[in-house]
Chimera marker file (.cmm) of the C-alpha trace (Angstrom):
<marker_set name="trace">
<marker id="1" x="-10.114" y="-18.507" z="-16.058" r="1" g="1" b="0" radius="0.5"/>
<marker id="2" x="-6.523" y="-18.331" z="-14.949" r="1" g="1" b="0" radius="0.5"/>
<marker id="3" x="-3.612" y="-17.524" z="-17.239" r="1" g="1" b="0" radius="0.5"/>
<marker id="4" x="0.110" y="-17.858" z="-16.652" r="1" g="1" b="0" radius="0.5"/>
<marker id="5" x="2.127" y="-14.655" z="-16.646" r="1" g="1" b="0" radius="0.5"/>
<marker id="6" x="5.884" y="-14.285" z="-16.949" r="1" g="1" b="0" radius="0.5"/>
<marker id="7" x="7.452" y="-11.345" z="-15.125" r="1" g="1" b="0" radius="0.5"/>
<marker id="8" x="11.023" y="-10.101" z="-14.932" r="1" g="1" b="0" radius="0.5"/>
<marker id="9" x="11.724" y="-9.053" z="-11.346" r="1" g="1" b="0" radius="0.5"/>
<marker id="10" x="14.957" y="-8.566" z="-9.419" r="1" g="1" b="0" radius="0.5"/>
<marker id="11" x="15.965" y="-11.772" z="-7.596" r="1" g="1" b="0" radius="0.5"/>
<marker id="12" x="16.267" y="-10.023" z="-4.222" r="1" g="1" b="0" radius="0.5"/>
<marker id="13" x="12.704" y="-8.717" z="-4.512" r="1" g="1" b="0" radius="0.5"/>
<marker id="14" x="11.437" y="-12.160" z="-5.483" r="1" g="1" b="0" radius="0.5"/>
<marker id="15" x="13.093" y="-13.771" z="-2.464" r="1" g="1" b="0" radius="0.5"/>
<marker id="16" x="11.733" y="-11.105" z="-0.115" r="1" g="1" b="0" radius="0.5"/>
<marker id="17" x="8.260" y="-11.466" z="-1.619" r="1" g="1" b="0" radius="0.5"/>
<marker id="18" x="8.376" y="-15.262" z="-1.271" r="1" g="1" b="0" radius="0.5"/>
<marker id="19" x="9.346" y="-14.931" z="2.384" r="1" g="1" b="0" radius="0.5"/>
<marker id="20" x="6.533" y="-12.442" z="2.965" r="1" g="1" b="0" radius="0.5"/>
<marker id="21" x="4.069" y="-14.787" z="1.254" r="1" g="1" b="0" radius="0.5"/>
<marker id="22" x="5.259" y="-17.680" z="3.441" r="1" g="1" b="0" radius="0.5"/>
<marker id="23" x="4.778" y="-15.587" z="6.573" r="1" g="1" b="0" radius="0.5"/>
<marker id="24" x="1.252" y="-14.711" z="5.432" r="1" g="1" b="0" radius="0.5"/>
<marker id="25" x="0.492" y="-18.371" z="4.603" r="1" g="1" b="0" radius="0.5"/>
<marker id="26" x="-0.334" y="-17.393" z="1.030" r="1" g="1" b="0" radius="0.5"/>
<marker id="27" x="1.100" y="-17.998" z="-2.389" r="1" g="1" b="0" radius="0.5"/>
<marker id="28" x="3.114" y="-15.387" z="-4.217" r="1" g="1" b="0" radius="0.5"/>
<marker id="29" x="0.645" y="-15.652" z="-7.094" r="1" g="1" b="0" radius="0.5"/>
<marker id="30" x="-2.195" y="-14.829" z="-4.711" r="1" g="1" b="0" radius="0.5"/>
<marker id="31" x="-0.362" y="-11.764" z="-3.384" r="1" g="1" b="0" radius="0.5"/>
<marker id="32" x="0.360" y="-10.484" z="-6.894" r="1" g="1" b="0" radius="0.5"/>
<marker id="33" x="-3.223" y="-11.117" z="-8.018" r="1" g="1" b="0" radius="0.5"/>
<marker id="34" x="-4.670" y="-9.258" z="-5.041" r="1" g="1" b="0" radius="0.5"/>
<marker id="35" x="-2.279" y="-6.382" z="-5.586" r="1" g="1" b="0" radius="0.5"/>
<marker id="36" x="-3.285" y="-6.123" z="-9.239" r="1" g="1" b="0" radius="0.5"/>
<marker id="37" x="-6.962" y="-6.197" z="-8.261" r="1" g="1" b="0" radius="0.5"/>
<marker id="38" x="-6.292" y="-3.301" z="-5.941" r="1" g="1" b="0" radius="0.5"/>
<marker id="39" x="-4.407" y="-1.372" z="-8.618" r="1" g="1" b="0" radius="0.5"/>
<marker id="40" x="-7.163" y="-1.673" z="-11.193" r="1" g="1" b="0" radius="0.5"/>
<marker id="41" x="-9.784" y="-1.122" z="-8.464" r="1" g="1" b="0" radius="0.5"/>
<marker id="42" x="-12.148" y="-3.742" z="-9.787" r="1" g="1" b="0" radius="0.5"/>
<marker id="43" x="-12.358" y="-5.451" z="-6.412" r="1" g="1" b="0" radius="0.5"/>
<marker id="44" x="-11.679" y="-4.513" z="-2.847" r="1" g="1" b="0" radius="0.5"/>
<marker id="45" x="-8.498" y="-6.001" z="-1.402" r="1" g="1" b="0" radius="0.5"/>
<marker id="46" x="-9.003" y="-9.395" z="0.194" r="1" g="1" b="0" radius="0.5"/>
<marker id="47" x="-6.186" y="-8.883" z="2.675" r="1" g="1" b="0" radius="0.5"/>
<marker id="48" x="-7.041" y="-7.729" z="6.162" r="1" g="1" b="0" radius="0.5"/>
<marker id="49" x="-5.965" y="-4.255" z="7.189" r="1" g="1" b="0" radius="0.5"/>
<marker id="50" x="-3.253" y="-4.434" z="9.829" r="1" g="1" b="0" radius="0.5"/>
<marker id="51" x="-4.225" y="-3.251" z="13.317" r="1" g="1" b="0" radius="0.5"/>
<marker id="52" x="-1.773" y="-0.343" z="13.084" r="1" g="1" b="0" radius="0.5"/>
<marker id="53" x="-3.277" y="0.905" z="9.821" r="1" g="1" b="0" radius="0.5"/>
<marker id="54" x="-6.796" y="0.386" z="11.152" r="1" g="1" b="0" radius="0.5"/>
<marker id="55" x="-5.963" y="2.457" z="14.232" r="1" g="1" b="0" radius="0.5"/>
<marker id="56" x="-4.854" y="5.335" z="11.997" r="1" g="1" b="0" radius="0.5"/>
<marker id="57" x="-7.991" y="5.354" z="9.869" r="1" g="1" b="0" radius="0.5"/>
<marker id="58" x="-10.178" y="8.381" z="10.450" r="1" g="1" b="0" radius="0.5"/>
<marker id="59" x="-7.505" y="10.469" z="12.174" r="1" g="1" b="0" radius="0.5"/>
<marker id="60" x="-7.473" y="13.041" z="9.387" r="1" g="1" b="0" radius="0.5"/>
<marker id="61" x="-10.656" y="14.664" z="8.144" r="1" g="1" b="0" radius="0.5"/>
<marker id="62" x="-11.635" y="13.555" z="4.602" r="1" g="1" b="0" radius="0.5"/>
<marker id="63" x="-9.993" y="16.596" z="3.010" r="1" g="1" b="0" radius="0.5"/>
<marker id="64" x="-7.361" y="17.002" z="5.695" r="1" g="1" b="0" radius="0.5"/>
<marker id="65" x="-4.406" y="16.790" z="3.315" r="1" g="1" b="0" radius="0.5"/>
<marker id="66" x="-5.753" y="19.404" z="0.891" r="1" g="1" b="0" radius="0.5"/>
<marker id="67" x="-4.182" y="22.338" z="2.712" r="1" g="1" b="0" radius="0.5"/>
<marker id="68" x="-1.003" y="20.546" z="3.714" r="1" g="1" b="0" radius="0.5"/>
<marker id="69" x="1.333" y="22.445" z="1.375" r="1" g="1" b="0" radius="0.5"/>
<marker id="70" x="-0.076" y="25.827" z="2.415" r="1" g="1" b="0" radius="0.5"/>
<marker id="71" x="0.007" y="24.985" z="6.125" r="1" g="1" b="0" radius="0.5"/>
<marker id="72" x="3.566" y="23.658" z="5.883" r="1" g="1" b="0" radius="0.5"/>
<marker id="73" x="4.685" y="26.771" z="4.019" r="1" g="1" b="0" radius="0.5"/>
<marker id="74" x="3.132" y="28.936" z="6.747" r="1" g="1" b="0" radius="0.5"/>
<marker id="75" x="4.867" y="26.829" z="9.409" r="1" g="1" b="0" radius="0.5"/>
<marker id="76" x="8.267" y="27.242" z="7.735" r="1" g="1" b="0" radius="0.5"/>
<marker id="77" x="7.775" y="30.980" z="7.249" r="1" g="1" b="0" radius="0.5"/>
<marker id="78" x="6.989" y="31.393" z="10.940" r="1" g="1" b="0" radius="0.5"/>
<marker id="79" x="9.836" y="29.138" z="12.012" r="1" g="1" b="0" radius="0.5"/>
<marker id="80" x="12.509" y="31.033" z="10.085" r="1" g="1" b="0" radius="0.5"/>
<marker id="81" x="11.409" y="34.604" z="10.798" r="1" g="1" b="0" radius="0.5"/>
<link id1="1" id2="2" r="1" g="1" b="0" radius="0.2"/>
<link id1="2" id2="3" r="1" g="1" b="0" radius="0.2"/>
<link id1="3" id2="4" r="1" g="1" b="0" radius="0.2"/>
<link id1="4" id2="5" r="1" g="1" b="0" radius="0.2"/>
<link id1="5" id2="6" r="1" g="1" b="0" radius="0.2"/>
<link id1="6" id2="7" r="1" g="1" b="0" radius="0.2"/>
<link id1="7" id2="8" r="1" g="1" b="0" radius="0.2"/>
<link id1="8" id2="9" r="1" g="1" b="0" radius="0.2"/>
<link id1="9" id2="10" r="1" g="1" b="0" radius="0.2"/>
<link id1="10" id2="11" r="1" g="1" b="0" radius="0.2"/>
<link id1="11" id2="12" r="1" g="1" b="0" radius="0.2"/>
<link id1="12" id2="13" r="1" g="1" b="0" radius="0.2"/>
<link id1="13" id2="14" r="1" g="1" b="0" radius="0.2"/>
<link id1="14" id2="15" r="1" g="1" b="0" radius="0.2"/>
<link id1="15" id2="16" r="1" g="1" b="0" radius="0.2"/>
<link id1="16" id2="17" r="1" g="1" b="0" radius="0.2"/>
<link id1="17" id2="18" r="1" g="1" b="0" radius="0.2"/>
<link id1="18" id2="19" r="1" g="1" b="0" radius="0.2"/>
<link id1="19" id2="20" r="1" g="1" b="0" radius="0.2"/>
<link id1="20" id2="21" r="1" g="1" b="0" radius="0.2"/>
<link id1="21" id2="22" r="1" g="1" b="0" radius="0.2"/>
<link id1="22" id2="23" r="1" g="1" b="0" radius="0.2"/>
<link id1="23" id2="24" r="1" g="1" b="0" radius="0.2"/>
<link id1="24" id2="25" r="1" g="1" b="0" radius="0.2"/>
<link id1="25" id2="26" r="1" g="1" b="0" radius="0.2"/>
<link id1="26" id2="27" r="1" g="1" b="0" radius="0.2"/>
<link id1="27" id2="28" r="1" g="1" b="0" radius="0.2"/>
<link id1="28" id2="29" r="1" g="1" b="0" radius="0.2"/>
<link id1="29" id2="30" r="1" g="1" b="0" radius="0.2"/>
<link id1="30" id2="31" r="1" g="1" b="0" radius="0.2"/>
<link id1="31" id2="32" r="1" g="1" b="0" radius="0.2"/>
<link id1="32" id2="33" r="1" g="1" b="0" radius="0.2"/>
<link id1="33" id2="34" r="1" g="1" b="0" radius="0.2"/>
<link id1="34" id2="35" r="1" g="1" b="0" radius="0.2"/>
<link id1="35" id2="36" r="1" g="1" b="0" radius="0.2"/>
<link id1="36" id2="37" r="1" g="1" b="0" radius="0.2"/>
<link id1="37" id2="38" r="1" g="1" b="0" radius="0.2"/>
<link id1="38" id2="39" r="1" g="1" b="0" radius="0.2"/>
<link id1="39" id2="40" r="1" g="1" b="0" radius="0.2"/>
<link id1="40" id2="41" r="1" g="1" b="0" radius="0.2"/>
<link id1="41" id2="42" r="1" g="1" b="0" radius="0.2"/>
<link id1="42" id2="43" r="1" g="1" b="0" radius="0.2"/>
<link id1="43" id2="44" r="1" g="1" b="0" radius="0.2"/>
<link id1="44" id2="45" r="1" g="1" b="0" radius="0.2"/>
<link id1="45" id2="46" r="1" g="1" b="0" radius="0.2"/>
<link id1="46" id2="47" r="1" g="1" b="0" radius="0.2"/>
<link id1="47" id2="48" r="1" g="1" b="0" radius="0.2"/>
<link id1="48" id2="49" r="1" g="1" b="0" radius="0.2"/>
<link id1="49" id2="50" r="1" g="1" b="0" radius="0.2"/>
<link id1="50" id2="51" r="1" g="1" b="0" radius="0.2"/>
<link id1="51" id2="52" r="1" g="1" b="0" radius="0.2"/>
<link id1="52" id2="53" r="1" g="1" b="0" radius="0.2"/>
<link id1="53" id2="54" r="1" g="1" b="0" radius="0.2"/>
<link id1="54" id2="55" r="1" g="1" b="0" radius="0.2"/>
<link id1="55" id2="56" r="1" g="1" b="0" radius="0.2"/>
<link id1="56" id2="57" r="1" g="1" b="0" radius="0.2"/>
<link id1="57" id2="58" r="1" g="1" b="0" radius="0.2"/>
<link id1="58" id2="59" r="1" g="1" b="0" radius="0.2"/>
<link id1="59" id2="60" r="1" g="1" b="0" radius="0.2"/>
<link id1="60" id2="61" r="1" g="1" b="0" radius="0.2"/>
<link id1="61" id2="62" r="1" g="1" b="0" radius="0.2"/>
<link id1="62" id2="63" r="1" g="1" b="0" radius="0.2"/>
<link id1="63" id2="64" r="1" g="1" b="0" radius="0.2"/>
<link id1="64" id2="65" r="1" g="1" b="0" radius="0.2"/>
<link id1="65" id2="66" r="1" g="1" b="0" radius="0.2"/>
<link id1="66" id2="67" r="1" g="1" b="0" radius="0.2"/>
<link id1="67" id2="68" r="1" g="1" b="0" radius="0.2"/>
<link id1="68" id2="69" r="1" g="1" b="0" radius="0.2"/>
<link id1="69" id2="70" r="1" g="1" b="0" radius="0.2"/>
<link id1="70" id2="71" r="1" g="1" b="0" radius="0.2"/>
<link id1="71" id2="72" r="1" g="1" b="0" radius="0.2"/>
<link id1="72" id2="73" r="1" g="1" b="0" radius="0.2"/>
<link id1="73" id2="74" r="1" g="1" b="0" radius="0.2"/>
<link id1="74" id2="75" r="1" g="1" b="0" radius="0.2"/>
<link id1="75" id2="76" r="1" g="1" b="0" radius="0.2"/>
<link id1="76" id2="77" r="1" g="1" b="0" radius="0.2"/>
<link id1="77" id2="78" r="1" g="1" b="0" radius="0.2"/>
<link id1="78" id2="79" r="1" g="1" b="0" radius="0.2"/>
<link id1="79" id2="80" r="1" g="1" b="0" radius="0.2"/>
<link id1="80" id2="81" r="1" g="1" b="0" radius="0.2"/>
</marker_set>
């Protein structure tokens, strides 16, 4: 079942989103619906992953960002000694 939804969004954002939707050959409603599905994580996104994003997948190990703050702190300490 589909239901109408009224949103208050800045006009500039709406125009940019409409242009993006046109470029993707999709409706703005479809883009918003897919985004909301992604946010609530009930479904996987239906949009294809861009080639650039796909090429970056798997570069970092699964927990690669866990030590980022510590490693960056060490880097800065060494840099400014």
